[in-house]
PDB file of N, H, CA, C and O in Angstrom:
ATOM      1  N   MET A   1     -34.349 -16.294 -30.458  1.00  0.00           N
ATOM      2  CA  MET A   1     -35.042 -16.499 -29.309  1.00  0.00           C
ATOM      3  C   MET A   1     -34.112 -17.465 -28.432  1.00  0.00           C
ATOM      4  O   MET A   1     -33.519 -18.430 -28.914  1.00  0.00           O
ATOM      5  N   LYS A   2     -34.057 -17.095 -27.113  1.00  0.00           N
ATOM      6  H   LYS A   2     -34.539 -16.311 -26.721  1.00  0.00           H
ATOM      7  CA  LYS A   2     -33.397 -17.929 -26.140  1.00  0.00           C
ATOM      8  C   LYS A   2     -34.412 -18.752 -25.365  1.00  0.00           C
ATOM      9  O   LYS A   2     -35.446 -18.279 -24.895  1.00  0.00           O
ATOM     10  N   ILE A   3     -34.014 -20.096 -25.265  1.00  0.00           N
ATOM     11  H   ILE A   3     -33.174 -20.481 -25.647  1.00  0.00           H
ATOM     12  CA  ILE A   3     -34.969 -20.941 -24.590  1.00  0.00           C
ATOM     13  C   ILE A   3     -34.394 -21.443 -23.298  1.00  0.00           C
ATOM     14  O   ILE A   3     -33.224 -21.825 -23.295  1.00  0.00           O
ATOM     15  N   VAL A   4     -35.121 -21.478 -22.180  1.00  0.00           N
ATOM     16  H   VAL A   4     -36.072 -21.168 -22.182  1.00  0.00           H
ATOM     17  CA  VAL A   4     -34.662 -22.005 -20.918  1.00  0.00           C
ATOM     18  C   VAL A   4     -35.801 -23.045 -20.426  1.00  0.00           C
ATOM     19  O   VAL A   4     -36.997 -22.755 -20.424  1.00  0.00           O
ATOM     20  N   VAL A   5     -35.297 -24.255 -20.022  1.00  0.00           N
ATOM     21  H   VAL A   5     -34.325 -24.491 -20.023  1.00  0.00           H
ATOM     22  CA  VAL A   5     -36.228 -25.204 -19.439  1.00  0.00           C
ATOM     23  C   VAL A   5     -36.062 -25.245 -17.934  1.00  0.00           C
ATOM     24  O   VAL A   5     -34.949 -25.549 -17.503  1.00  0.00           O
ATOM     25  N   ASP A   6     -36.975 -24.993 -17.144  1.00  0.00           N
ATOM     26  H   ASP A   6     -37.878 -24.746 -17.494  1.00  0.00           H
ATOM     27  CA  ASP A   6     -36.958 -25.024 -15.713  1.00  0.00           C
ATOM     28  C   ASP A   6     -37.125 -26.490 -15.343  1.00  0.00           C
ATOM     29  O   ASP A   6     -38.247 -26.995 -15.365  1.00  0.00           O
ATOM     30  N   ARG A   7     -36.073 -27.172 -15.013  1.00  0.00           N
ATOM     31  H   ARG A   7     -35.162 -26.762 -14.995  1.00  0.00           H
ATOM     32  CA  ARG A   7     -36.115 -28.648 -14.869  1.00  0.00           C
ATOM     33  C   ARG A   7     -36.821 -28.926 -13.489  1.00  0.00           C
ATOM     34  O   ARG A   7     -37.329 -30.025 -13.268  1.00  0.00           O
ATOM     35  N   ASP A   8     -36.841 -27.939 -12.600  1.00  0.00           N
ATOM     36  H   ASP A   8     -36.429 -27.046 -12.780  1.00  0.00           H
ATOM     37  CA  ASP A   8     -37.586 -28.253 -11.292  1.00  0.00           C
ATOM     38  C   ASP A   8     -39.114 -28.303 -11.588  1.00  0.00           C
ATOM     39  O   ASP A   8     -39.862 -28.998 -10.899  1.00  0.00           O
ATOM     40  N   LEU A   9     -39.552 -27.561 -12.614  1.00  0.00           N
ATOM     41  H   LEU A   9     -38.945 -26.997 -13.174  1.00  0.00           H
ATOM     42  CA  LEU A   9     -40.949 -27.526 -13.033  1.00  0.00           C
ATOM     43  C   LEU A   9     -41.390 -28.691 -13.971  1.00  0.00           C
ATOM     44  O   LEU A   9     -42.523 -29.171 -13.924  1.00  0.00           O
ATOM     45  N   CYS A  10     -40.480 -29.085 -14.771  1.00  0.00           N
ATOM     46  H   CYS A  10     -39.560 -28.695 -14.809  1.00  0.00           H
ATOM     47  CA  CYS A  10     -40.696 -30.054 -15.862  1.00  0.00           C
ATOM     48  C   CYS A  10     -41.236 -31.362 -15.264  1.00  0.00           C
ATOM     49  O   CYS A  10     -40.689 -31.869 -14.284  1.00  0.00           O
ATOM     50  N   ILE A  11     -42.309 -31.907 -15.856  1.00  0.00           N
ATOM     51  H   ILE A  11     -42.753 -31.495 -16.652  1.00  0.00           H
ATOM     52  CA  ILE A  11     -42.870 -33.179 -15.450  1.00  0.00           C
ATOM     53  C   ILE A  11     -42.689 -34.275 -16.483  1.00  0.00           C
ATOM     54  O   ILE A  11     -43.044 -35.432 -16.253  1.00  0.00           O
ATOM     55  N   GLY A  12     -42.173 -33.924 -17.540  1.00  0.00           N
ATOM     56  H   GLY A  12     -41.885 -32.985 -17.727  1.00  0.00           H
ATOM     57  CA  GLY A  12     -41.839 -34.918 -18.662  1.00  0.00           C
ATOM     58  C   GLY A  12     -43.111 -35.282 -19.433  1.00  0.00           C
ATOM     59  O   GLY A  12     -43.192 -36.391 -19.961  1.00  0.00           O
ATOM     60  N   ALA A  13     -44.066 -34.427 -19.514  1.00  0.00           N
ATOM     61  H   ALA A  13     -44.000 -33.526 -19.085  1.00  0.00           H
ATOM     62  CA  ALA A  13     -45.259 -34.592 -20.280  1.00  0.00           C
ATOM     63  C   ALA A  13     -45.003 -34.740 -21.787  1.00  0.00           C
ATOM     64  O   ALA A  13     -45.688 -35.449 -22.524  1.00  0.00           O
ATOM     65  N   ALA A  14     -43.979 -34.020 -22.163  1.00  0.00           N
ATOM     66  H   ALA A  14     -43.423 -33.443 -21.564  1.00  0.00           H
ATOM     67  CA  ALA A  14     -43.436 -34.087 -23.553  1.00  0.00           C
ATOM     68  C   ALA A  14     -44.185 -33.455 -24.728  1.00  0.00           C
ATOM     69  O   ALA A  14     -43.911 -33.795 -25.879  1.00  0.00           O
ATOM     70  N   PRO A  15     -45.103 -32.565 -24.467  1.00  0.00           N
ATOM     71  CA  PRO A  15     -45.709 -32.019 -25.685  1.00  0.00           C
ATOM     72  C   PRO A  15     -44.676 -31.113 -26.453  1.00  0.00           C
ATOM     73  O   PRO A  15     -44.817 -30.919 -27.661  1.00  0.00           O
ATOM     74  N   CYS A  16     -43.702 -30.596 -25.786  1.00  0.00           N
ATOM     75  H   CYS A  16     -43.587 -30.753 -24.805  1.00  0.00           H
ATOM     76  CA  CYS A  16     -42.654 -29.893 -26.420  1.00  0.00           C
ATOM     77  C   CYS A  16     -41.876 -30.733 -27.441  1.00  0.00           C
ATOM     78  O   CYS A  16     -41.458 -30.262 -28.499  1.00  0.00           O
ATOM     79  N   VAL A  17     -41.708 -32.010 -27.054  1.00  0.00           N
ATOM     80  H   VAL A  17     -42.047 -32.392 -26.195  1.00  0.00           H
ATOM     81  CA  VAL A  17     -40.992 -32.903 -27.883  1.00  0.00           C
ATOM     82  C   VAL A  17     -41.909 -33.240 -29.234  1.00  0.00           C
ATOM     83  O   VAL A  17     -41.450 -33.297 -30.374  1.00  0.00           O
ATOM     84  N   ALA A  18     -43.183 -33.432 -28.897  1.00  0.00           N
ATOM     85  H   ALA A  18     -43.556 -33.385 -27.971  1.00  0.00           H
ATOM     86  CA  ALA A  18     -44.152 -33.775 -29.957  1.00  0.00           C
ATOM     87  C   ALA A  18     -44.249 -32.543 -30.959  1.00  0.00           C
ATOM     88  O   ALA A  18     -44.372 -32.745 -32.167  1.00  0.00           O
ATOM     89  N   ILE A  19     -44.196 -31.373 -30.472  1.00  0.00           N
ATOM     90  H   ILE A  19     -44.096 -31.209 -29.490  1.00  0.00           H
ATOM     91  CA  ILE A  19     -44.383 -30.196 -31.491  1.00  0.00           C
ATOM     92  C   ILE A  19     -43.031 -29.805 -32.056  1.00  0.00           C
ATOM     93  O   ILE A  19     -42.959 -29.427 -33.225  1.00  0.00           O
ATOM     94  N   ALA A  20     -41.919 -29.879 -31.257  1.00  0.00           N
ATOM     95  H   ALA A  20     -41.977 -30.186 -30.307  1.00  0.00           H
ATOM     96  CA  ALA A  20     -40.634 -29.342 -31.768  1.00  0.00           C
ATOM     97  C   ALA A  20     -39.539 -30.374 -31.401  1.00  0.00           C
ATOM     98  O   ALA A  20     -38.634 -30.088 -30.618  1.00  0.00           O
ATOM     99  N   GLY A  21     -39.647 -31.530 -31.969  1.00  0.00           N
ATOM    100  H   GLY A  21     -40.383 -31.762 -32.606  1.00  0.00           H
ATOM    101  CA  GLY A  21     -38.696 -32.579 -31.597  1.00  0.00           C
ATOM    102  C   GLY A  21     -37.225 -32.299 -32.057  1.00  0.00           C
ATOM    103  O   GLY A  21     -36.274 -32.937 -31.607  1.00  0.00           O
ATOM    104  N   ALA A  22     -37.115 -31.388 -32.904  1.00  0.00           N
ATOM    105  H   ALA A  22     -37.888 -30.870 -33.270  1.00  0.00           H
ATOM    106  CA  ALA A  22     -35.673 -30.992 -33.387  1.00  0.00           C
ATOM    107  C   ALA A  22     -35.104 -30.011 -32.332  1.00  0.00           C
ATOM    108  O   ALA A  22     -33.894 -29.783 -32.338  1.00  0.00           O
ATOM    109  N   VAL A  23     -35.943 -29.401 -31.400  1.00  0.00           N
ATOM    110  H   VAL A  23     -36.925 -29.587 -31.395  1.00  0.00           H
ATOM    111  CA  VAL A  23     -35.456 -28.572 -30.426  1.00  0.00           C
ATOM    112  C   VAL A  23     -35.361 -29.221 -29.055  1.00  0.00           C
ATOM    113  O   VAL A  23     -34.330 -29.096 -28.394  1.00  0.00           O
ATOM    114  N   PHE A  24     -36.432 -29.929 -28.595  1.00  0.00           N
ATOM    115  H   PHE A  24     -37.270 -30.030 -29.131  1.00  0.00           H
ATOM    116  CA  PHE A  24     -36.489 -30.554 -27.402  1.00  0.00           C
ATOM    117  C   PHE A  24     -36.405 -32.117 -27.441  1.00  0.00           C
ATOM    118  O   PHE A  24     -36.796 -32.779 -28.402  1.00  0.00           O
ATOM    119  N   GLN A  25     -35.899 -32.603 -26.389  1.00  0.00           N
ATOM    120  H   GLN A  25     -35.582 -32.066 -25.608  1.00  0.00           H
ATOM    121  CA  GLN A  25     -35.788 -34.089 -26.191  1.00  0.00           C
ATOM    122  C   GLN A  25     -35.912 -34.468 -24.699  1.00  0.00           C
ATOM    123  O   GLN A  25     -35.554 -33.655 -23.846  1.00  0.00           O
ATOM    124  N   LEU A  26     -36.363 -35.574 -24.385  1.00  0.00           N
ATOM    125  H   LEU A  26     -36.654 -36.234 -25.078  1.00  0.00           H
ATOM    126  CA  LEU A  26     -36.402 -35.947 -22.916  1.00  0.00           C
ATOM    127  C   LEU A  26     -35.009 -36.639 -22.638  1.00  0.00           C
ATOM    128  O   LEU A  26     -34.502 -37.432 -23.431  1.00  0.00           O
ATOM    129  N   ASP A  27     -34.464 -36.285 -21.492  1.00  0.00           N
ATOM    130  H   ASP A  27     -34.877 -35.641 -20.847  1.00  0.00           H
ATOM    131  CA  ASP A  27     -33.153 -36.874 -21.046  1.00  0.00           C
ATOM    132  C   ASP A  27     -33.422 -38.175 -20.267  1.00  0.00           C
ATOM    133  O   ASP A  27     -34.559 -38.643 -20.202  1.00  0.00           O
ATOM    134  N   GLU A  28     -32.366 -38.748 -19.684  1.00  0.00           N
ATOM    135  H   GLU A  28     -31.443 -38.368 -19.737  1.00  0.00           H
ATOM    136  CA  GLU A  28     -32.585 -40.035 -18.882  1.00  0.00           C
ATOM    137  C   GLU A  28     -33.378 -39.893 -17.710  1.00  0.00           C
ATOM    138  O   GLU A  28     -33.838 -40.899 -17.170  1.00  0.00           O
ATOM    139  N   GLU A  29     -33.618 -38.591 -17.193  1.00  0.00           N
ATOM    140  H   GLU A  29     -33.244 -37.774 -17.632  1.00  0.00           H
ATOM    141  CA  GLU A  29     -34.471 -38.452 -16.127  1.00  0.00           C
ATOM    142  C   GLU A  29     -36.027 -38.233 -16.519  1.00  0.00           C
ATOM    143  O   GLU A  29     -36.921 -38.023 -15.699  1.00  0.00           O
ATOM    144  N   GLY A  30     -36.172 -38.315 -17.807  1.00  0.00           N
ATOM    145  H   GLY A  30     -35.446 -38.486 -18.473  1.00  0.00           H
ATOM    146  CA  GLY A  30     -37.544 -37.962 -18.308  1.00  0.00           C
ATOM    147  C   GLY A  30     -37.980 -36.550 -18.336  1.00  0.00           C
ATOM    148  O   GLY A  30     -39.177 -36.263 -18.357  1.00  0.00           O
ATOM    149  N   LYS A  31     -37.023 -35.639 -18.336  1.00  0.00           N
ATOM    150  H   LYS A  31     -36.051 -35.871 -18.319  1.00  0.00           H
ATOM    151  CA  LYS A  31     -37.184 -34.187 -18.339  1.00  0.00           C
ATOM    152  C   LYS A  31     -36.733 -33.647 -19.602  1.00  0.00           C
ATOM    153  O   LYS A  31     -35.867 -34.245 -20.241  1.00  0.00           O
ATOM    154  N   ALA A  32     -37.295 -32.460 -20.061  1.00  0.00           N
ATOM    155  H   ALA A  32     -37.999 -31.974 -19.542  1.00  0.00           H
ATOM    156  CA  ALA A  32     -36.964 -31.806 -21.253  1.00  0.00           C
ATOM    157  C   ALA A  32     -35.588 -31.186 -21.243  1.00  0.00           C
ATOM    158  O   ALA A  32     -35.163 -30.554 -20.276  1.00  0.00           O
ATOM    159  N   ILE A  33     -34.913 -31.387 -22.346  1.00  0.00           N
ATOM    160  H   ILE A  33     -35.258 -31.901 -23.132  1.00  0.00           H
ATOM    161  CA  ILE A  33     -33.689 -30.585 -22.508  1.00  0.00           C
ATOM    162  C   ILE A  33     -33.692 -30.002 -23.949  1.00  0.00           C
ATOM    163  O   ILE A  33     -34.414 -30.494 -24.815  1.00  0.00           O
ATOM    164  N   ILE A  34     -32.923 -29.012 -24.176  1.00  0.00           N
ATOM    165  H   ILE A  34     -32.336 -28.612 -23.471  1.00  0.00           H
ATOM    166  CA  ILE A  34     -32.731 -28.408 -25.456  1.00  0.00           C
ATOM    167  C   ILE A  34     -31.637 -28.940 -26.190  1.00  0.00           C
ATOM    168  O   ILE A  34     -30.495 -28.851 -25.739  1.00  0.00           O
ATOM    169  N   ILE A  35     -31.904 -29.536 -27.382  1.00  0.00           N
ATOM    170  H   ILE A  35     -32.832 -29.608 -27.748  1.00  0.00           H
ATOM    171  CA  ILE A  35     -30.838 -30.029 -28.198  1.00  0.00           C
ATOM    172  C   ILE A  35     -30.399 -29.143 -29.221  1.00  0.00           C
ATOM    173  O   ILE A  35     -29.237 -29.213 -29.622  1.00  0.00           O
ATOM    174  N   ASP A  36     -31.277 -28.241 -29.731  1.00  0.00           N
ATOM    175  H   ASP A  36     -32.221 -28.184 -29.405  1.00  0.00           H
ATOM    176  CA  ASP A  36     -30.967 -27.333 -30.784  1.00  0.00           C
ATOM    177  C   ASP A  36     -31.853 -26.117 -30.782  1.00  0.00           C
ATOM    178  O   ASP A  36     -32.982 -26.198 -31.266  1.00  0.00           O
ATOM    179  N   GLU A  37     -31.388 -24.948 -30.243  1.00  0.00           N
ATOM    180  H   GLU A  37     -30.471 -24.882 -29.850  1.00  0.00           H
ATOM    181  CA  GLU A  37     -32.301 -23.767 -30.265  1.00  0.00           C
ATOM    182  C   GLU A  37     -32.707 -23.334 -31.592  1.00  0.00           C
ATOM    183  O   GLU A  37     -33.723 -22.654 -31.738  1.00  0.00           O
ATOM    184  N   GLN A  38     -31.932 -23.707 -32.623  1.00  0.00           N
ATOM    185  H   GLN A  38     -31.107 -24.260 -32.504  1.00  0.00           H
ATOM    186  CA  GLN A  38     -32.252 -23.272 -33.978  1.00  0.00           C
ATOM    187  C   GLN A  38     -32.959 -24.317 -34.717  1.00  0.00           C
ATOM    188  O   GLN A  38     -33.094 -24.236 -35.937  1.00  0.00           O
ATOM    189  N   GLY A  39     -33.446 -25.359 -33.988  1.00  0.00           N
ATOM    190  H   GLY A  39     -33.337 -25.425 -32.997  1.00  0.00           H
ATOM    191  CA  GLY A  39     -34.065 -26.562 -34.750  1.00  0.00           C
ATOM    192  C   GLY A  39     -35.475 -26.289 -35.281  1.00  0.00           C
ATOM    193  O   GLY A  39     -35.999 -27.092 -36.053  1.00  0.00           O
ATOM    194  N   ALA A  40     -36.109 -25.162 -34.881  1.00  0.00           N
ATOM    195  H   ALA A  40     -35.683 -24.509 -34.254  1.00  0.00           H
ATOM    196  CA  ALA A  40     -37.401 -24.827 -35.383  1.00  0.00           C
ATOM    197  C   ALA A  40     -37.518 -23.316 -35.404  1.00  0.00           C
ATOM    198  O   ALA A  40     -36.745 -22.556 -34.821  1.00  0.00           O
ATOM    199  N   ASP A  41     -38.599 -22.943 -36.160  1.00  0.00           N
ATOM    200  H   ASP A  41     -39.227 -23.559 -36.635  1.00  0.00           H
ATOM    201  CA  ASP A  41     -38.871 -21.470 -36.196  1.00  0.00           C
ATOM    202  C   ASP A  41     -39.483 -20.943 -34.925  1.00  0.00           C
ATOM    203  O   ASP A  41     -40.043 -21.726 -34.159  1.00  0.00           O
ATOM    204  N   ASP A  42     -39.404 -19.637 -34.658  1.00  0.00           N
ATOM    205  H   ASP A  42     -38.949 -19.001 -35.281  1.00  0.00           H
ATOM    206  CA  ASP A  42     -39.869 -19.047 -33.463  1.00  0.00           C
ATOM    207  C   ASP A  42     -41.354 -19.458 -33.128  1.00  0.00           C
ATOM    208  O   ASP A  42     -41.683 -19.721 -31.972  1.00  0.00           O
ATOM    209  N   GLU A  43     -42.124 -19.497 -34.049  1.00  0.00           N
ATOM    210  H   GLU A  43     -41.857 -19.283 -34.988  1.00  0.00           H
ATOM    211  CA  GLU A  43     -43.542 -19.747 -33.956  1.00  0.00           C
ATOM    212  C   GLU A  43     -43.798 -21.216 -33.392  1.00  0.00           C
ATOM    213  O   GLU A  43     -44.638 -21.455 -32.524  1.00  0.00           O
ATOM    214  N   THR A  44     -43.050 -22.084 -33.932  1.00  0.00           N
ATOM    215  H   THR A  44     -42.368 -21.889 -34.636  1.00  0.00           H
ATOM    216  CA  THR A  44     -43.137 -23.553 -33.459  1.00  0.00           C
ATOM    217  C   THR A  44     -42.627 -23.697 -32.078  1.00  0.00           C
ATOM    218  O   THR A  44     -43.212 -24.430 -31.280  1.00  0.00           O
ATOM    219  N   ILE A  45     -41.517 -23.004 -31.743  1.00  0.00           N
ATOM    220  H   ILE A  45     -41.041 -22.409 -32.391  1.00  0.00           H
ATOM    221  CA  ILE A  45     -40.998 -22.928 -30.301  1.00  0.00           C
ATOM    222  C   ILE A  45     -41.998 -22.435 -29.352  1.00  0.00           C
ATOM    223  O   ILE A  45     -42.216 -23.021 -28.292  1.00  0.00           O
ATOM    224  N   LYS A  46     -42.637 -21.324 -29.724  1.00  0.00           N
ATOM    225  H   LYS A  46     -42.460 -20.847 -30.585  1.00  0.00           H
ATOM    226  CA  LYS A  46     -43.587 -20.750 -28.884  1.00  0.00           C
ATOM    227  C   LYS A  46     -44.846 -21.645 -28.739  1.00  0.00           C
ATOM    228  O   LYS A  46     -45.409 -21.690 -27.645  1.00  0.00           O
ATOM    229  N   LEU A  47     -45.280 -22.307 -29.719  1.00  0.00           N
ATOM    230  H   LEU A  47     -44.823 -22.270 -30.607  1.00  0.00           H
ATOM    231  CA  LEU A  47     -46.358 -23.321 -29.575  1.00  0.00           C
ATOM    232  C   LEU A  47     -46.001 -24.478 -28.682  1.00  0.00           C
ATOM    233  O   LEU A  47     -46.851 -24.999 -27.961  1.00  0.00           O
ATOM    234  N   ALA A  48     -44.756 -24.884 -28.724  1.00  0.00           N
ATOM    235  H   ALA A  48     -44.065 -24.460 -29.310  1.00  0.00           H
ATOM    236  CA  ALA A  48     -44.205 -25.954 -27.837  1.00  0.00           C
ATOM    237  C   ALA A  48     -44.215 -25.433 -26.410  1.00  0.00           C
ATOM    238  O   ALA A  48     -44.634 -26.139 -25.492  1.00  0.00           O
ATOM    239  N   ALA A  49     -43.762 -24.221 -26.220  1.00  0.00           N
ATOM    240  H   ALA A  49     -43.422 -23.648 -26.966  1.00  0.00           H
ATOM    241  CA  ALA A  49     -43.754 -23.689 -24.815  1.00  0.00           C
ATOM    242  C   ALA A  49     -45.167 -23.538 -24.236  1.00  0.00           C
ATOM    243  O   ALA A  49     -45.419 -23.876 -23.080  1.00  0.00           O
ATOM    244  N   GLU A  50     -46.079 -23.023 -25.068  1.00  0.00           N
ATOM    245  H   GLU A  50     -45.875 -22.748 -26.007  1.00  0.00           H
ATOM    246  CA  GLU A  50     -47.465 -22.867 -24.679  1.00  0.00           C
ATOM    247  C   GLU A  50     -48.117 -24.257 -24.404  1.00  0.00           C
ATOM    248  O   GLU A  50     -49.007 -24.342 -23.557  1.00  0.00           O
ATOM    249  N   ALA A  51     -47.737 -25.237 -25.030  1.00  0.00           N
ATOM    250  H   ALA A  51     -47.014 -25.168 -25.718  1.00  0.00           H
ATOM    251  CA  ALA A  51     -48.246 -26.612 -24.834  1.00  0.00           C
ATOM    252  C   ALA A  51     -47.858 -27.239 -23.472  1.00  0.00           C
ATOM    253  O   ALA A  51     -48.560 -28.125 -22.985  1.00  0.00           O
ATOM    254  N   CYS A  52     -46.735 -26.779 -22.851  1.00  0.00           N
ATOM    255  H   CYS A  52     -46.165 -26.059 -23.247  1.00  0.00           H
ATOM    256  CA  CYS A  52     -46.236 -27.300 -21.626  1.00  0.00           C
ATOM    257  C   CYS A  52     -47.266 -27.113 -20.502  1.00  0.00           C
ATOM    258  O   CYS A  52     -47.612 -25.978 -20.174  1.00  0.00           O
ATOM    259  N   PRO A  53     -47.748 -28.182 -19.923  1.00  0.00           N
ATOM    260  CA  PRO A  53     -48.787 -28.078 -18.871  1.00  0.00           C
ATOM    261  C   PRO A  53     -48.283 -27.362 -17.528  1.00  0.00           C
ATOM    262  O   PRO A  53     -49.121 -26.897 -16.756  1.00  0.00           O
ATOM    263  N   VAL A  54     -47.083 -27.285 -17.286  1.00  0.00           N
ATOM    264  H   VAL A  54     -46.402 -27.663 -17.913  1.00  0.00           H
ATOM    265  CA  VAL A  54     -46.537 -26.604 -16.139  1.00  0.00           C
ATOM    266  C   VAL A  54     -45.797 -25.360 -16.437  1.00  0.00           C
ATOM    267  O   VAL A  54     -45.291 -24.744 -15.499  1.00  0.00           O
ATOM    268  N   ARG A  55     -45.684 -24.933 -17.643  1.00  0.00           N
ATOM    269  H   ARG A  55     -46.095 -25.433 -18.404  1.00  0.00           H
ATOM    270  CA  ARG A  55     -45.098 -23.751 -18.067  1.00  0.00           C
ATOM    271  C   ARG A  55     -43.595 -23.712 -17.742  1.00  0.00           C
ATOM    272  O   ARG A  55     -43.051 -22.670 -17.379  1.00  0.00           O
ATOM    273  N   ALA A  56     -42.945 -24.869 -17.881  1.00  0.00           N
ATOM    274  H   ALA A  56     -43.387 -25.716 -18.176  1.00  0.00           H
ATOM    275  CA  ALA A  56     -41.528 -25.034 -17.598  1.00  0.00           C
ATOM    276  C   ALA A  56     -40.583 -24.454 -18.744  1.00  0.00           C
ATOM    277  O   ALA A  56     -39.362 -24.380 -18.612  1.00  0.00           O
ATOM    278  N   ILE A  57     -41.202 -24.093 -19.761  1.00  0.00           N
ATOM    279  H   ILE A  57     -42.194 -24.153 -19.869  1.00  0.00           H
ATOM    280  CA  ILE A  57     -40.330 -23.589 -20.920  1.00  0.00           C
ATOM    281  C   ILE A  57     -40.524 -22.049 -20.898  1.00  0.00           C
ATOM    282  O   ILE A  57     -41.622 -21.513 -21.044  1.00  0.00           O
ATOM    283  N   ILE A  58     -39.395 -21.409 -20.707  1.00  0.00           N
ATOM    284  H   ILE A  58     -38.503 -21.845 -20.588  1.00  0.00           H
ATOM    285  CA  ILE A  58     -39.349 -19.893 -20.736  1.00  0.00           C
ATOM    286  C   ILE A  58     -38.654 -19.424 -21.987  1.00  0.00           C
ATOM    287  O   ILE A  58     -37.631 -19.981 -22.382  1.00  0.00           O
ATOM    288  N   LEU A  59     -39.174 -18.454 -22.582  1.00  0.00           N
ATOM    289  H   LEU A  59     -40.006 -18.001 -22.261  1.00  0.00           H
ATOM    290  CA  LEU A  59     -38.632 -17.869 -23.823  1.00  0.00           C
ATOM    291  C   LEU A  59     -38.245 -16.423 -23.631  1.00  0.00           C
ATOM    292  O   LEU A  59     -38.977 -15.619 -23.055  1.00  0.00           O
ATOM    293  N   PHE A  60     -37.078 -16.129 -24.129  1.00  0.00           N
ATOM    294  H   PHE A  60     -36.483 -16.782 -24.597  1.00  0.00           H
ATOM    295  CA  PHE A  60     -36.531 -14.742 -24.007  1.00  0.00           C
ATOM    296  C   PHE A  60     -36.233 -14.202 -25.370  1.00  0.00           C
ATOM    297  O   PHE A  60     -35.984 -14.973 -26.296  1.00  0.00           O
ATOM    298  N   ASP A  61     -36.249 -12.909 -25.524  1.00  0.00           N
ATOM    299  H   ASP A  61     -36.451 -12.282 -24.771  1.00  0.00           H
ATOM    300  CA  ASP A  61     -35.766 -12.187 -26.718  1.00  0.00           C
ATOM    301  C   ASP A  61     -34.259 -12.294 -26.661  1.00  0.00           C
ATOM    302  O   ASP A  61     -33.667 -12.034 -25.614  1.00  0.00           O
ATOM    303  N   LYS A  62     -33.627 -12.665 -27.747  1.00  0.00           N
ATOM    304  H   LYS A  62     -34.108 -12.876 -28.598  1.00  0.00           H
ATOM    305  CA  LYS A  62     -32.208 -12.835 -27.726  1.00  0.00           C
ATOM    306  C   LYS A  62     -31.473 -11.520 -27.619  1.00  0.00           C
ATOM    307  O   LYS A  62     -30.434 -11.422 -26.966  1.00  0.00           O
ATOM    308  N   GLU A  63     -32.001 -10.552 -28.240  1.00  0.00           N
ATOM    309  H   GLU A  63     -32.845 -10.631 -28.770  1.00  0.00           H
ATOM    310  CA  GLU A  63     -31.311  -9.241 -28.248  1.00  0.00           C
ATOM    311  C   GLU A  63     -31.458  -8.510 -26.914  1.00  0.00           C
ATOM    312  O   GLU A  63     -30.453  -8.134 -26.310  1.00  0.00           O
ATOM    313  N   GLY A  64     -32.611  -8.315 -26.474  1.00  0.00           N
ATOM    314  H   GLY A  64     -33.427  -8.620 -26.965  1.00  0.00           H
ATOM    315  CA  GLY A  64     -32.787  -7.524 -25.184  1.00  0.00           C
ATOM    316  C   GLY A  64     -32.854  -8.359 -23.995  1.00  0.00           C
ATOM    317  O   GLY A  64     -32.686  -7.836 -22.894  1.00  0.00           O
ATOM    318  N   GLY A  65     -33.087  -9.628 -24.107  1.00  0.00           N
ATOM    319  H   GLY A  65     -33.224 -10.053 -25.002  1.00  0.00           H
ATOM    320  CA  GLY A  65     -33.111 -10.480 -22.907  1.00  0.00           C
ATOM    321  C   GLY A  65     -34.493 -10.341 -22.189  1.00  0.00           C
ATOM    322  O   GLY A  65     -34.647 -10.793 -21.054  1.00  0.00           O
ATOM    323  N   GLN A  66     -35.494  -9.710 -22.866  1.00  0.00           N
ATOM    324  H   GLN A  66     -35.369  -9.343 -23.788  1.00  0.00           H
ATOM    325  CA  GLN A  66     -36.909  -9.613 -22.316  1.00  0.00           C
ATOM    326  C   GLN A  66     -37.552 -10.977 -22.322  1.00  0.00           C
ATOM    327  O   GLN A  66     -37.439 -11.730 -23.289  1.00  0.00           O
ATOM    328  N   GLN A  67     -38.214 -11.282 -21.255  1.00  0.00           N
ATOM    329  H   GLN A  67     -38.306 -10.670 -20.470  1.00  0.00           H
ATOM    330  CA  GLN A  67     -38.973 -12.485 -21.204  1.00  0.00           C
ATOM    331  C   GLN A  67     -40.217 -12.382 -22.126  1.00  0.00           C
ATOM    332  O   GLN A  67     -41.035 -11.471 -21.992  1.00  0.00           O
ATOM    333  N   LEU A  68     -40.329 -13.357 -23.073  1.00  0.00           N
ATOM    334  H   LEU A  68     -39.666 -14.097 -23.182  1.00  0.00           H
ATOM    335  CA  LEU A  68     -41.433 -13.347 -23.978  1.00  0.00           C
ATOM    336  C   LEU A  68     -42.626 -14.318 -23.582  1.00  0.00           C
ATOM    337  O   LEU A  68     -43.786 -14.044 -23.892  1.00  0.00           O
ATOM    338  N   TYR A  69     -42.332 -15.303 -22.981  1.00  0.00           N
ATOM    339  H   TYR A  69     -41.391 -15.526 -22.729  1.00  0.00           H
ATOM    340  CA  TYR A  69     -43.215 -16.315 -22.419  1.00  0.00           C
ATOM    341  C   TYR A  69     -42.675 -17.100 -21.251  1.00  0.00           C
ATOM    342  O   TYR A  69     -41.491 -17.436 -21.266  1.00  0.00           O
ATOM    343  N   PRO A  70     -43.428 -17.406 -20.277  1.00  0.00           N
ATOM    344  CA  PRO A  70     -44.836 -17.007 -20.031  1.00  0.00           C
ATOM    345  C   PRO A  70     -44.947 -15.681 -19.439  1.00  0.00           C
ATOM    346  O   PRO A  70     -46.054 -15.213 -19.176  1.00  0.00           O
TER     347      PRO A  70
END
């Protein structure tokens, strides 16, 4: 799974960090960044994306590039 964080949308609420702290972290601006795409299983990453209140986390299929979420 490929993960993209839309930094223009991110408000730093950080549920992604709480759910998948091995994948996401807040940077010095208080916005989410990806530290390790392989840091959690796909289901945990999807839960983290779904928890984002502004839908700033976009998930893609690695093989076909199809958008999986949102």
